[in-house]
N, C-alpha and C positions, 0 to 999 in steps of 0.2 A: 714408632719403634715397637710399641706393645702389640701391634697387629700381628707380629710374628708368632705370638703364643697360640694362636688358633690353628697354625699350620699342621701340627701333629694330628689334628682331626680332619682338616680340610684336604690335605694331600691324599690320604687314603680314600676319603669320600669321593673326590673327583676322579681318582684312579679307578675306583670300582665302577663309576658311571661310564668312564671311557672304555674300560675293558669289556663292558656289555656289548659294545659295537664291534669288538674284535673276536667274537666267538669262533669263527672258522680258523683263525690264524693263531695256532697254539704257540709257535715259537715267538711270535710277536708279543703275545700275552706274557710269556715267561720273561722276556727281556724287559718289557715295560714294567712288570711287577717288581723285578729286582732293582731297576733304576729308581722307581718310586719309593720303595722301602729304604733304600740307601739314602735318598734325599731326606726322608723322615728321620732317619738316624742322625744325619748331619744337623738338621734343624733342631732336634731335641738336645743335642750336645751344646749347640750355640745358646739355646734358651737357658739351659741349666747353668752355664757359665755367666750368662747375663744376670740371672737371679743372684748369683754370688756377689756381683759387683753393684747391682742396682736395687736389690731387694725383691720382694714379691711383686710380680707384674700383673696388671689388670687391664682387660680390654672391655670397653663399654660399647655395645652395639647401638648404632643410631645416635650416639652421643647422649643417650639417656643415662644420667648419673645414677649410681646405686642409691637406694634399693629399688628404683622404679623400672629399670630396663634389664635386658638380658646381658649377662656378663660372663666372661671366662677369667679364671684366676690361675696363675701358674706359680706355685711355690716349689721348693726343692723336693718335697714328698711326691707331688703329682708328676713332676718332670722326671724323677728317677724311674717311676713306673712306666711313663710314656716311652722313655729311652729303652728300658728293658723289654717292653712289648715289641718295639720296632726291631731290636736285635734278634729276639727269639723268632719273630715272624720271618725275618730274612733267612735265618737258618732253616726253618721249617719249609719255606718255599723251595729251597734247594732240594730238600728231601722229597717234596711232593713231585718235583720234575721227574724223578726216577721211580716213583711208586704209585702215584694216584691214578694213572692211566688216562689215555686220551679221551675215552668216553666221558669221564668225570670232568676233564678239562674243557670239553665242549659243552658241558652242562652248567656253565657259569661258576665253576669252582673258584677261580681267582677273583672275580668281582665280589663274591660274597665273603671271601677271606678279608678283602679290604674294607667292605662295609662293616664287618665284625670289628676290625681294628679301629675304624673310625668311631664306632660306638664305645669301645673300650677306652680309647684316649679321650673322647668327649666326656665320659663319666669321670675320668681323672681331673679334667680341667674345668668343668662347669662350676659356677659359683652360686647356683640356686637349686633348690630341691626339685622343682618341676622339670628343669632341664636335665637333672640327673635321671629322672624317670624317663624322659624322652630318649636319652642316650642309652639307658638300659634297654629300652625297647628296640632301638636300632641294632644293638648287639644281639639281643635275643632272637629277633626276626631272622637275622643272618644265621644264627646258630641252628634255628629250626630247619633251614634249607640244608645246611652242611651235615646235620646229623642224619638226614634222610637221603642224602645224595648217594645214589646207587640202588636204592629201593630194595635191599635185602630184607627178608622177613624179620630178622632180629632187630634191624634198624627201625623198622616201622613200629614194632612192638614197644621198643624202648622209647621211641620218639613220642608216642602217645603219653607215656608217663612223664617224660621230660617237659613236654609242652603244657600238659595239664598243671603240673606243679608251678611252672613259671607264670602261667596265666593267673593262677590263684594268688601267687605272691605279688603280681602286678596289681591285682585288684586290691589287696591289702595296702599296697604302696599308695594307690590313689586315695583310699579311705584315710590313711594316716596324713597324707598331704592336705586333704580337705579339712580334717579336724584341726590340724596345726594352723592352717591359714585362717580358719574361723575363730580360733582362739587368740592368735597373736597378730594376724593381719599382714603377714609378709612371708615370703619363701626364700628371700635372699639369705644365704647361710650366715654371713657376718651380721646382718640386721637381726636375724633370729636370735643370735647369740646375745646381742645387746638387749633386745626386748625381753627375753627370758631372764636375763640377769636383773633387769629392772623390776619385773613383776614377781620373780621367784618361780622356781620349778615346783609348782604345787602338784597335788595328786593327779589332776587331769593331764598336765603336761608330762608327768612321769609315765602315765599309762600310754599316752601317744608315743613317747620314746620307746616303750616296750613293744608297741606295734611295729615301729621301725626296726626294732631288733629282730622280730619275727620275720619281717620282709627280707632283711639282709642275711639272716641266718639261712633262710630257704635258698637264697641265691648263692651263698658262700659254702653251704654244706656244713654249717655249724649245728650240731645235734640233729637237725632235720635233714639228714644226708641220705635217707633211704633210697632216693631216686638216683644218686650219683654213680654208684659202682656199675650198674647196668647201662646207664646212659653214656658213660665215658668209655665203656668197653665195646660198644656197638659200631661206631663209625670207623672209616678207614684210619690207618695209623697216623697220618699227618693231621687229620682233623681231631682225633683223640688227643694228640700231643698239644694241639692248639687250645683245646678245651681245658685240659689238665693244667696247662701253664697259665692261662689268662682268665677264664671265666669266673672261677671261684674267687680270684684275687680282686676282682672288681667289687664283689660283695664285702670282702675284707676291708678294702680301702674305704668303702662307704661307711662301714662301722667305725673305723678309726676317725674319719672326718666328722661324722655326726656326733659321736660320743666323746670327742675331745673339744669340739667347738660349740655344740648346741646343748646336748643333754648331759652335762658333766656336774650338775649341782647336787645330785642325789646319788653319789657313787655307791653308797651302801645298798642301794636297790639295783640300779642299772649295771654297774660294774661288777657287783657281786654275782648278779644273774649271769653275766657274760663269763665270769670265772667258773661258775658251776657248769654252764653249758660247755665250756672248753674242756673241763675235766671229763664230762660224760662223752664228749666227742672223741677225745683221745682214747678212752677206755673202749668205746664201741669200735673205733677204727682199728685199734690194736687187735681186738678179738677177731674182727673180720679179716685182717691181714694174715692171720695164722690159721684161719678156719678153712680157707679155700685152697684148691689145687690149681684153679684157672689163673694163669699169670696175669691176665687182664684185670681180674677181680682184685688180686693182691696189689697191683699197681694202683688201682682206683682207691682202695682202702688206705693206701699210703698218702694219697691226696687228703683224705679226711683227717688223718692223724696230724698232718702238717697244719691244717686250718686251726685245729684246737691249740696246737703249740704256739702259733703266731699270736693268737688272741690272748694268751697269757699276758703278753705285754700290755694289751689294752686294759685287761682286768687290773693289773698291778698299777699302771699309769705313773711310773717314775721315768725320768729321762733316760736312765740306763736301759730300762725295759723297752721304751720306744725305739731307742737306737738298735737294740737287739732284734725287735720285730721288723724293723725296716730292712736291716741286713738280711734277716732270714726270709723275708718276703721276696726280695730280689733273688736270693739263692734258690728259693723253692720254685720260682718261675722258671729258672734255668734248668734245675736238676729234674723237675717233673717232665719237662719237655724231653730231656735226655732219656729218662726212664721209660716213657711211653714209646719213644722211637726204638729203643732196644727191644722192648717187649714185642712191639709190632714186627720188628725185623726177625726176631726169633720165630714168630708164628709164620711169617712169610717163607723162611728158609726150610722149616720142617713141616708145615701144614698142620701142626698140632698146637694146642693152647694149654694143655694140662701138664703139670710137672711130671707125673709118672710116665708120660708119653715121650719125654725128651731125655737125652743122655749123651754125654761126651762131645758136646758142641764145641768145646774149646780146641779140640784136635782139628776140626774142620775150619773153625772161624776163631783163631786165637785173638785177633784184634778186638772182635766183638766181646769175647769173654772177659778180657782185661778191662775194657771200657765199662762193662757191667760192674766189675769189681771196684772201679773208681767211683761209679755212681753209688754203690753201697756204702763206701767209706764216707762220701760227701753227705749223703742223707743221714748217716749215723752221727755226723758232727765230728769226724776225726780230722785233725789238722794234717796237711796245710790246705784242705779244701774249704769251699765257701760256707758250708754249714756250721763250721766250728765257731766263727766269730759271733754269729747271731745267737747261738746257744749260750755262749759265755755271758753276753750282755743281758739276755733274758734271765739267766740264772742270777746274775748280780742284782738286777732289778727286783726279782722275787725275794731275794735275801734282804735287800734294803727295806722292803715292805712287809717283811716277816710272813710272806705267803709261802710257807714251807710245803703245804699240801700241793699247791699248784706246781711248785718246783719238783717235788717228788714224782708226781704223776707225769710231768713233762719229760723227765729224764728216764723214767721207767718205760715210757712209750718209745723212747729211742732204742731200747733193748728189743722191743717187739719189732720195730722197723728192721733192725739188724737181723733178727731171727728170720723174719719173713723173707728178706732178700737173700740171706744165707742159704735158705732152703732151695731157692731157685738156682743160686750159684753152684751149690754142692751137687744137686741132683740133675740139673739140666746141662751144666757145662763140664762136669767131671764124670768119671765112670766110663763104661764101654760105649763107644759111639754107636748111634743107631743109624747113621748115614754111611752107606758104602760109596765107593768111588763113582758108580754108575748113577746113583741117586743124588749126588752132591749138587745142590743148587748154588750157583756162584753168587757171592755177595757183591753186588754192584758197588763200585767205588762212589758213585753218586749217592748211595744210601749210607755208606760208612762215613763219608766226609762230614755231613752235618752232626753226626754223633761225636766225631772227633772234635769238631769245633766247640760243641757244648762241653765236652770234657776239658778242653783247654780253658774254656771260659770259667768253669767252676774252680779250676786250679788258680787262674789269674785273680778271680775275685777273692780267693783265700789268701794268697801271698801278697796281693796288692790292695788289701783292705784300707791301707792308709790313703790311697788315692781317692777312694770314695768317702773317707771319714769327714771332710769338711761339708760335703753335701748331706750326708746322713745326719750329722750332728745338727746342721741347720734345720733339717726336716723335723727332727725330734724336738728341737727347741720351739718350733712353731706349733707342734702338737701340744707341748706342755703349757704354752702361754697363748691363749686365744686372742689376747690383745694385739699380738703381732699381725695376725691375719686380719683382724677387724680394722686396725689402723691402715693397712695396705688397701683394703676395699672401701672403707667409709671415710678415711681420713681426708680425701680430697673433695668431699661433698660441699 
């Protein structure tokens, strides 16, 4: 029965391999891609419900019992993110059918999308740190191809920065893994938790924990985000939306997993450092979001702000804060995909990327304008959209922990988010239209439909938060109590 938990990674991996051989057959690639991602969604829902009835699931490869073999572990936290990843990929695939172009589709676009999804889901499901490194690399190698697909000059320039930063962070990752294994003698996450609890998290282990923090911060865009705005604004719209929705979230997930399960014994050092980095990230992201006129840069800096806000929950480490961070993490994956799609569609329709160069778009494209308005409300945390519930819980957790500085900066950053997006809405959608009837580029229904689906999803996640509540609460409880995860992994030894 537990064999099913590896399917959210295996299905995309096998799909990517199969699609390589379908390079000339674009329509077949599209159909097979949709069927595969729908199957992944169905399997993820099944596993999520299975966890609710049977508890955390574990799969041991080769019947090697932990901590000696390779294993995958599915709990509510990891499966919620796997499900969200699959749903967003499904919607972005639809958008790519109408926007990415046949030349890109013939250059293995769909295979590398699925390889990326396999790496993302593998990172969520793995139960040991070395496999986490491997899954990170699968994800990153796929992203290297996708960011350069098309070969435009700006893509190649930004890809050099993007690849260099990720190669450096991967090197730090290996160094941290080597030191940790040399110190504790295991890389199984549950076994690491037990061993460190036994010997105590002394100065050496705390320093190793801080190296892991640097690694995941580079990958998530926490404080060390200087590479992100340019890298996420260079590729085609569908790829940028995929990056904005998924890639940084893997680094966030890794931080939550490692600093609630392994390095949680010295929170006055590790978690305080995370809190300081979160504050500086929100401040820097807020300044960036209001400083630029390029809408792609503004959207990218909004990704940075959200990373800092989500990690308030980890710094605070109360159950309410964890619940809020999980809700907000799911919300942010959805809403950032929507924001990137709208920004990319605006550039496609006008041929312009700067705010002063656009005006009056709502007269030509009213649906797009009001969908942007919905995105702005959701990102700001206004009910009934999905951003509201996460912000409330994070705020409650910060108050419980008396972390009023984190709370203040977090909610002030929401004002900057509102202002940065209101600038776009006011200047680009209102005013005198710059597009006459002869120059009016039609907005294809296939490009508008995915944005509508994401808009509906952010509304459903807001009004239907109670449906997710049992899964989110279970995920937060597992983060709060490492023994739940340890028992599920090591209890059957």
